[in-house]
N, C-alpha and C positions, 0 to 999 in steps of 0.2 A: 947497199941495194935496198930499195923500198920493199915493204911487206907485199904489196901486190905483185912486184916483180919476182919475189921469192916464191910466192904461191904459184905463179905462172910457170916458173922454171921447174918446180917440183912436179906440176901436172904434166909438163912437156916431157920430163925425164921418165915418168911412169909410162906415158904413151909410147916413147921410143923403146923402152925396155920391152913392152908388150909386143912391139912390131919386130924388133931385131933379135930377140932371144926367145924363140919358141922352144924352150927346154923344159925339163921336169920342174924347174923353179917357177915357170910362168904361171901355173894355176895359183900358187901361193900369192904372187904379186897381184893377180887379178882379184883374189879373194880378200885382199886387204881393204881397210876402210877407205873410201874415196876422199880425196882432198876437198874439204869444204871451204868455200870462199869466206875469208875473214871479213868482218864488218869494220875492221880498223882501216882508216884512211890515212894517206900521207899527211905529215905536218907535226907540229909541236905547239902545245899551249902552256906547258910548264904548270900543269894543274892536276890535282887528284881530288878525291872527295871520300868521306866516310858514308855519304848518302847514296849508297849503291845497294842494289838487291842481289844477294849472293846465296846460292845453294851450294852445299858442300857434300862431297862423297870422299871418304878417306878409308885407308887401311892402316891400322896401327899394329905393328908387330912388337911384342914385348917378351924379352928373355928375362925370366924371373931371377935366375941365378946370377947373370952377369949385369943385369939392370940395363941392357942395351935396348934402345928404342929405334925403330925404323918407321917412318911415316911417309906415305904417299897420299897426297890430297889433290883433289880436283875441285876448283871453285868455278861455277858457272855464274858470271857476273853480268848483270844488266845495269846499264848506266841510267840511274834514276835521279841524278844530281841536278839536271836541268841545263848542263853545259858539257862541252867536250872535256875529256881527261886524257892524259898520255902516260900515266903510270898508276900502279895500284900499290898501296901500303898495307902489308899484312903484319899481324901481331902474333908472336909466340914467345913464351918465356924460355923455351928450349934454347933459343939463341943466346940467352944470357946465362942460364943455369945449367944447361945440359951439354956444354961444349959442342954445340950443334955444328955439323958439317953439311952444307947445302950440296946435294948431289946433282940435281938438275932443276931447271925451271923452264917452262915453255908457255907461250901464249899462242893459242890456236894452233898448237902442234909445232910451232917454230921456236927454236931455242931463244931464250931471253936472258941477257946478262944481268941477273938479279944481284943486288948488293945487300949486305946485312950490316946494320948499325944498331947496337943495343938490342932491343927486342923487336925491331922492325925489319922486315924483309921488303925491300922496294923492288918492284918488278916493272921495268919499262915495257910499254906496250908496242914499241916500234912504230908508233904513229898515234893518231887520235882516235879515241872511241867516242863517236858522237852520242849525244843525248838520245836515250831510247834503244841504243844498240847493245849487243851482247858479245862477250868474249869468254874464253875458257882459259883459266890459268892453272897450270899443273906444277906441283912442287914435290920434290922428294928430299928428305933429310934424314940423317942419322944422328943420334945423341945418346946420352947415358944419364940415367937418374942419379941424383946425389944420394948420400947415405946419412947426411946430417940434417938438423932442423934449425940451425942458427941462421940469423939474417933472414934472407928470403928463400933459403934452400927448401923450406917446407912446401913451397908451391910445386916442387918437381923433385921428389925424393922417394926413397924406399926405406922405411924404418918401422920398428915395432910390428913387423909382419904385415905391413900395409904399404902399398904404392900409391903415391899422390901424383896425378898428372893434371895440373891446372893450366889452362890456356896453352895446351900443347898443339892444338890444331891451328895452322896459319889462318888468320881471320881478318876480314876487312876492318881496317882501323885507321887511326892517324898516327904519325910518328910522335911518340911520347917517351921521355926519358924513363928508364926503369929505376933510377935511383929512388930509394924509399927512405928519406931521412926520418920518417916517423912510421905510423902504421897505415898510411894512406895507400890507396890502390891506384897504380899508375896505368889505368886502362880506359879505353873508350872503344866500344864495338857496336856495330849496327845489328839489328835483329835479322835472323835468317828464317825464311819460311820453311826450310826443310834441310835437315842434316841426316846423313846416313853413314854410320861408322862400323866397319868390320874390324874386330879385334882378334888378333891371332897370337895367343901366348904359346910358350914352349912347353907348358905343363898345364894341368887343370887349375884354373883360377876362377874365382867368383868376382863379378864386376858390379859396381854400383855407379851408374852414369846419369847424365842429364837426359838420357833417352830411354825408351822402352825397348826391351829385347824383342826382336821380330824373327830371328832365325838362329839356329844352332847347327853347326856342321863340324862334328868332332870336337876339337878344342876351341875352334873358332866360334865367335858369337857376333851377331849383328844387331845394332841398336839404331833406332830412329827417333828424332825429335823434331818438333815444329815450333816456330816462333820463339827461338832462343838466341841469346847474345854470346854464348860460348857453349862448349860441350866438355864438361868435366868427367874424368875417369878416375875411379878409385878401385883398387884391386887387392885381393887377399886370397890365400888358399883356404881360409877357414872362417869367412864371414857367416854370421847368423842373422836371420831376418825375423822381425816381429811386426805384424801388420794389423791395422785397424782401418776404419773408414770414417770420414767426415762428410756426411751427405754421400755424394757419388765419388768422392775423391779418396783414393787409396793412400794411406799414410804408412810409410815403411821405415822402421828403425833398423839400421844395419851396423853391426859391430862384431868384434871378435868374442864377445861374451853375450849370453842370453839376457843377463840382467841389464847390461848397458843398452842392448838393442831395444829392450822393452821400455827403458827410461827415455831413450831418444824418440821412440814411437809416441809415447804418451805426451811428452813435452811438445813434439811437433803437432800432434792433433789438437792439443789445448791452444797453442798459438794460432793455428789455422782457423779454428772456430771463432776466436775473438777478432782476429784481424780482418777476416773477410766480411764480417758484419759492419765494420767501419769503412773498409776500403773498396768493397765490391768483390766480384767473383775472382777466385784463383784460376789461372789460365790453363792448368795442365791436369791430366787425369790422375797423376801420381805425384806425391811429394815424398822424397827420400831424405832422411836425416841420418847422416853417415859418419861413423867414427873414422877420422883420417889418421895419417901416420903421426901427426903432431903439429906443433907450431901454434896457429891461431884458428879461431872459428872463421869460416869464410862462406860467402854466398855463391850460388850458381843457379842457373835456371833449373827449376824442378828438383833441386838438391842443395842441401847445406852440409858443410863440414863442421864437425865438432872434434877437437883434437884428442888424441890418445892421452890418457893420464889426467884428464880434466877433473878438477875438484867437483864433487857432487853439488856443492852450493852454487856453482856457476851455470848449471845446465839451463835453468828456467830463463834467466836473462839472455844468455847467448842464443839459445834456440829461438826465442821470440824475436830477438834482433835480426838474426839471419833470415827468419821467416818473413819479417817485414820487408826485407830486400827483394822478396819475390815480386813485390809491387814497385818499390823504388830502386830501380836499376833493372829488375827483371822485365816488368811490363813497361814502365816509363824509364827509358835509358837516359844517360847523361855522360858527360866527360868527367869521369871519376878523378882524373888527375888535376884538371883545371878548375873544376867546380864541385868539390866534394860535398858542399852543403846540400846540394840538390838531392842526393840519395842518403848520405849518412845522417844528416840532421833530421830529415823526415823519418827515416827508419828508427832512429833512436828515440825521437819524440813519441812515435806511436807505441814503441816498446814500453817506455816508461809510463805512458798513459794507461795502457791496459794492465800493467803490473802495479800501478800505484807507487812507482819508484823514482819520482822526480826528486832531484837534488840540486844543490848549488854547485857552481864550478869552483874548482880549486885553483884556477888561474885567473889573472886579471882580465877584465873585459876587453875584447879585441874585435877586430874586423872579421867578418864571416865570408868575405869574397876573395880570399887568397887561394892559391893553388896548394896542393899537398907539399910542394917543394919549399914553401915559405913558412911553414909552422915547425916549431921545435918538437922533438920527440916527447918532451915532457908535457906540452900543452896542446898538441894537435887534438887529442881526444877531448880534453876539457873544453876547448873552444868550439870545435866543429860539432861534436856530438852533444855535449851538455849545454853550452851556451846557445848553440843553434836550435836544439830541441826546446829549450826554455823560451826562446823567442817565438817559436811556432805555438807553444802553449799559451803565451800571452795573446797571440793573434786569435786563437780559439776562444779565449775568454772575452775578448772585445767583440768578436763576431757573434758569439753564442754557439754552443756546441752543435745544435741542429744545423744551423747555416754553415758552420765550418765543415762538418763531416759531409754534408751534401756537396760542398765545393770540392773536397778532396776526392770523393767518389767520381764526380764529373771530370775532374782533372785527370784521373787515371784512365777513365773511359775515353776521353777525348784524345789522349796522347799515347794510346796503346801501341806498342812496338815502335814508337818514335824515339828520337834523341832530342832532348830539350835542354834548356839552360836554366840557371837559377832565376833569371828574370822571368822566364815562363811561369814558374811556380808562384813567385811573389805577385806577379801581375794577375794571375788567375784568382788568387785569394782576394786581392784588392778589388777586382771587378765583381766579386761575388757578394759584396756588401756595400751599402750606401755610405759607410764610414770611409774616411781617407786614411789608409794604412801607410802611406808613403813616409809619414813622419816617423813611424817606427822603423822603417826599413833603411832610410837614407843614412843614418849614422853607422849602421853595421855593414852597409854595402855601398861605400862611397864610389866604387868603380862602376856601379850600376845606376845610381840615383844622383 
């Protein structure tokens, strides 16, 4: 049965019940929300897109003792891709790491037979969503946090008195393999103009998230964020905060000890001061540098993770690198799985530039246009981060620092909240100088030049 027929049948059923059953139950039926006509039309185009505008409202229930997670999320999706789509692909690591069970999925209130493969939930729309039209996708799942830190477990775990929930909220994405043969990030997500998350724990917990807290109701807390590519949640019963300001921006260090919270605050403020001079305004009112359960340092919009047990000598570089990601991935997004150079090389170059920490690569010179799935664990960092960053530094030297940094600031401003490719970055730099940079790029990016 087509979606219009389903909607018509539901409306007819409600009308018949109202006529035929004037019982005590009737007022409840009449008080229910009316059936709203869906904008989905019959047909199939076998197409989806990541270029969709979605706002998210979610409730996250967390049992600290059992590590049980229950999520109900509603994505209101407007098709800004320029063509019709007939399915939506959502990303969540809970599908891979949390033994997720999908409880239900609906499209405009009608059950949709969603499928899960790897980290991707594919939701068929039951027809075509035309360009410019809007639909509402609702998902509920249950999962459980892990207790270890090995492999990729640290994304979605509870350890060392801290819970990590990274990419737990089903988010508009593209289907990408979760396999991580190295330290690459297998993600690509569009920016959302608004996210509202209500977190309901079973006991008192302190949360550090990508959003600002806007309400408290008993144990429950509600957070909101704007113009973010995901929404990270970190929780502990005994977080300590230390705060300072950089201009009008609040910088908060969050950790289980006052000394570490202060160190995270200071390093975050130091990095933010230096980087915004080079790259332009930081886009959020608050920046949180948070002690995570463990694993590796990780970027999120308005928040960075620094792992529990980190050596003091690593703080400055890691905080600066993750702060640089607020611009490269946070403001200017990219397919982190298919084109890691676009954010990782840019972030590491800027980090080493402000720290005076440039060095040579420990691996043989190699191409910079491969996916994360094509580099070895031993050389991914050395090629993408170090060799990629050194290439950008040579571009800076050829262009001159003033012209180069002007180009980088204009690149960030022009592509704010967009998804771009490696070609976008390289072409932008080439167009910003009368010099021909293609000779530098072609040997390292043979797929692009």
